[in-house]
C-alpha positions, 0 to 999 in steps of 0.5 A, spaced: 201 850 194 193 850 196 191 852 203 190 846 207 185 847 212 184 842 218 178 841 222 180 838 229 174 836 234 176 834 241 182 839 240 184 840 247 184 832 249 191 829 249 190 826 242 187 833 239 192 838 242 198 834 239 195 833 232 193 840 232 201 842 233 203 837 228 198 839 223 201 847 224 208 844 223 206 841 217 203 848 214 196 846 215 191 852 217 187 849 223 180 850 226 180 847 233 173 845 236 173 845 244 168 845 249 171 850 253 174 857 249 178 859 255 181 852 256 183 852 248 186 859 248 190 857 254 193 851 251 194 854 244 197 860 247 202 863 242 199 858 236 195 861 230 189 856 231 182 858 230 178 856 236 171 854 235 167 853 241 162 847 241 160 840 243 159 834 239 151 833 242 150 840 238 153 839 231 149 844 228 152 849 233 158 849 229 156 846 222 157 852 218 164 853 221 166 847 216 165 851 210 172 851 206 175 845 210 180 840 207 179 835 212 175 833 218 180 830 224 175 827 229 178 825 235 172 828 240 169 822 244 166 821 251 170 816 255 170 818 262 165 813 265 171 809 267 173 815 272 166 816 275 162 809 275 155 807 274 152 807 267 153 813 262 150 809 256 145 815 254 151 820 254 156 815 250 151 814 245 149 822 244 156 824 243 160 818 240 154 815 236 149 820 234 155 826 234 159 822 229 153 821 225 151 828 225 158 831 224 159 827 218 152 829 215 154 837 217 161 836 214 158 833 207 153 839 207 159 844 208 163 841 202 168 837 206 170 830 202 175 827 207 174 825 214 179 821 219 175 817 224 179 816 231 177 809 232 180 805 238 183 798 239 176 797 243 173 795 236 177 789 235 178 782 239 182 776 239 184 770 243 188 771 249 195 771 247 194 772 239 196 777 235 190 782 233 190 785 227 185 790 223 180 784 221 178 781 228 172 786 229 169 785 236 161 784 236 157 790 238 155 786 245 162 784 247 164 789 251 162 795 256 158 801 254 164 805 251 166 799 247 159 799 244 159 806 243 166 806 239 163 800 235 157 804 233 160 810 231 165 806 226 159 803 223 156 810 222 162 812 218 162 805 214 155 807 213 156 814 210 162 811 206 157 806 203 152 811 201 156 817 199 161 814 194 165 821 193 167 821 200 173 819 203 174 816 210 179 812 214 180 809 221 185 810 226 185 805 232 190 808 238 192 804 244 193 806 251 195 813 249 201 817 253 204 823 252 205 831 253 199 835 253 195 831 257 191 836 261 185 832 262 188 828 265 186 821 261 187 815 265 194 814 262 196 821 265 193 820 272 196 813 272 203 817 271 201 822 276 199 817 281 206 813 280 210 820 281 206 822 287 207 815 290 199 813 291 199 807 287 199 801 293 201 796 288 202 793 281 195 791 278 194 785 274 193 786 266 196 788 260 195 794 255 198 797 249 202 803 250 202 808 244 205 815 244 199 820 242 204 824 238 205 817 234 197 817 233 197 824 231 202 822 225 198 816 223 192 820 222 195 825 218 199 819 214 192 815 213 189 822 210 195 822 205 197 815 204 191 811 206 186 807 203 178 809 203 175 805 208 181 802 211 183 801 219 190 802 221 192 800 228 196 805 232 196 801 238 203 801 240 207 796 244 204 790 249 206 791 256 204 789 263 203 794 269 210 792 272 214 794 265 210 800 265 212 802 272 219 800 271 220 805 265 217 810 270 222 808 275 228 809 270 225 816 268 223 819 274 227 816 280 221 814 284 221 807 286 216 802 283 211 799 287 213 791 288 207 788 291 202 785 286 195 787 287 190 781 287 184 781 283 179 781 289 183 787 292 181 791 286 174 789 286 174 791 293 177 798 292 173 799 286 166 798 290 169 803 295 171 808 290 164 808 286 160 809 293 165 815 294 164 818 287 156 817 288 156 821 295 161 826 293 161 827 286 168 826 285 171 822 280 172 814 282 180 813 281 178 806 280 171 804 277 168 797 277 167 797 270 175 798 269 177 792 273 172 788 269 175 791 263 182 789 266 180 782 267 177 781 260 182 784 256 188 781 260 193 778 254 189 781 249 193 787 248 198 785 242 196 788 236 199 788 229 203 794 226 204 791 220 199 795 216 201 802 219 208 801 217 208 798 210 202 802 208 203 809 212 210 808 214 209 810 221 213 807 227 213 808 234 218 811 238 220 808 245 216 808 251 221 811 255 221 817 251 214 818 251 214 817 259 219 822 260 216 827 255 210 826 259 213 827 266 217 833 263 210 836 261 207 835 268 213 838 271 213 844 267 206 845 268 206 845 275 202 838 276 208 835 280 214 838 283 221 838 280 
């Protein structure tokens, strides 16, 4: 069997590290791009992974390491502006848009002809309460800066496909990812930690689409093997409100879920104080103004069709309770929360 070599950007992230492990389980050789050699070496200890130190804002730094690669799985993205507050468009554009453009060009120059783009449900939009599918694209100016950066990044991939007929690329669109290995942590992981540590004052409004990062990783490999060139594949998971998620976490952890519903005006007040504190102390804001606005705007717009994913790629989602249980177990095993 011919050796298959994967180049995974964002390899230490929640999606990236689960993808690396799944690729290894399936017999791939993996090159893992990470900004921190130390973090990657620790995370992949005991695994046969070639760690490559690099950053999406300087693709030329690692471009030569893509020679001989079968496929690039692009999971890296700058997204933590929701933790910090304020405007981060310059960093978002540099990493997510220009970084994707430069990665495509460097991969092609190195002889790579297959590419899997981690897109996002952020690039889609639909009426409140509607079932949203891959055809319902969001306009560039309808969303926050992160949404805009993901839309523009996808356009870079589409443009590259149009000008390079010998190049194959597909898009996988994850929802709100949970799962083991979330050492960032992402906002999803932080929500779980805050729940377990009883730091949540109540139930915030809004709905989300919850998906296991391992299922997204499976969708990425399946899209490479069975997907159609240039197609989008929603891997968004299940529509849930925060009360439902907290109920599942209560079952998994035994920690009582909050019962009080938080009014929207209170969230805006908390976000304002959090952003002020973040600017003064340089500590991340647990809840930013942008996050609250996003919750309001996207409420009721988190039901996404999985028909295409099931019918074309044969991928299905595991139960949310299983995802949350494995996430909590990983945090316990790694000392983030007490046993």
